[in-house]
N, C-alpha and C positions, 0 to 999 in steps of 0.2 A: 165448190159451187153452192151456191145458196138454195135453199128449198122454200118454196111457197106452196103449201097444199100438196106436197110430194113431187113437185116439178121443179128440176133445176132451172135457174134463170140467170143468165149472164149479167142481165141489167141490174138486178138486185145485188148481185155480188160488186159490181162496178160501184153502184151508188153507195153500198155501206163502206167499201174501202176508200172512197173520195171523201166521204163524211169523216171517216178515221183519219184520213191524211191532212184534213184541216185542223186537227187536233193534236198532232204529234210533231215532235222535232228530234232530229238525229243526235245521237249521243256519241255514237261510235260507228265506223262503217270500214270494212275491208272486203275485198272480193270474197264471197260466200257467207258473210255474217254482218248483220245490221243491228244495232241496238237502238230503240226508239223510246222516248219518254214522253209522258203527258203531264202537264202542269196540274197541281191540285185544283186550280181555277177551272180547268176544262174537264176535269174528272166527271162532273154531273152530266155533261153532254155525252161523253162516252158510255157512261152508265145507261143514259137514255137509249143508246144503240144496242146494248147487249141483249135485251129481250127479243130484238128482232134478229139476232146474230147467232149463229152456230159457228163459233171459232174454228172448231175442228173441220166443219164442213166448208167455211169460208177458205181455209188453207189448202184444202184439197183442191178447191176450184182454181187455184192459181198454180199452173205448172211450175216446176222448179222450186217450189218451197219443200224443204227437207225436214224441217221442224220449227218448233218455236217453244219459248220458255216465257212465262209471265212472272215478273218479280213485282208482287203486289205492294210490298213496303215502299220499294223506289219508284212505284207507279211506272214501270217500264217494261219493255218487252224485248227479246232477242230473238231474232228470225235468222234460222240457217237456211241458205239456199244454194241452188247449182248455178254458179256464175256462167255456165255454158248456155243454160236456158234463160236466166234473167241476167240481163247486162247490168254492170255496176251503175250506169247512168239511169236505168230505170227507177233505182231507189232514190237517186238525186231527184228525179222527176217527181216521185211520190213526196218526198219532204218539201220541194219547192211549192207544192200546193198551199201549205200554210203560210208561207212568206209572201207568195205571189198569186193572189186568188186567179188571175187571168191564165196561170199555168194549169188550171184544173181540166180544160178541154183538151190540152195535149196529153195530159196523164190519162184521162179517160180513153182517148183513142189508143193509146200505148197498152193499156191494160186489156181493152177489148180485143186488141190484135193478139195479145200473149194468150189470152183464154181461148180465142177461136183458133189460134195455130195449135193448141193441145187438143181440143175438140176434133179438129181435122186429122190429127195424126191419131187420136184414139178411134175415130171411125175407120180410118185406114186400117189400124191394127185389127179392129174388129172384123172388117170386110175380109182381110187376110186369113184371120183365123177361121171364119165362116167358110172360106173357099177351102182350106185345109181340111176342115170337118167334112164338107161335101166331098172333096176328094177321097179322103179315108173311107167314106161310106160306099162310094162307088168301087173303090179298090179291093174291098173285102169280098 
């Protein structure tokens, strides 16, 4: 999740990923792995996003991202993801943003739903953990 002044914001993460989606194209995709490339012409635009983006934090903010590898010389990145969390067609929607600007709103909505489902699951997990801790305290 992106951090602005120490606070995670879904909207910031979504906006940065949509801006990145406008710049990349799919090179290779199979369930669990996608390789994306950026053209040299679009590299300055991506570089302008980098100061506002902590790639590691952005990756943590999207549930199902298992890891990534940036290939500087080929101006590409390989992303490993859990296909049970992020469906194959999610990435198709991500890549469609570059080709079809009208697809941007559909992708934003899907990304927000994905992040929100993770936040909801995390909150439920924390509540469950807090309940266990309270029960443990009262059982002693």
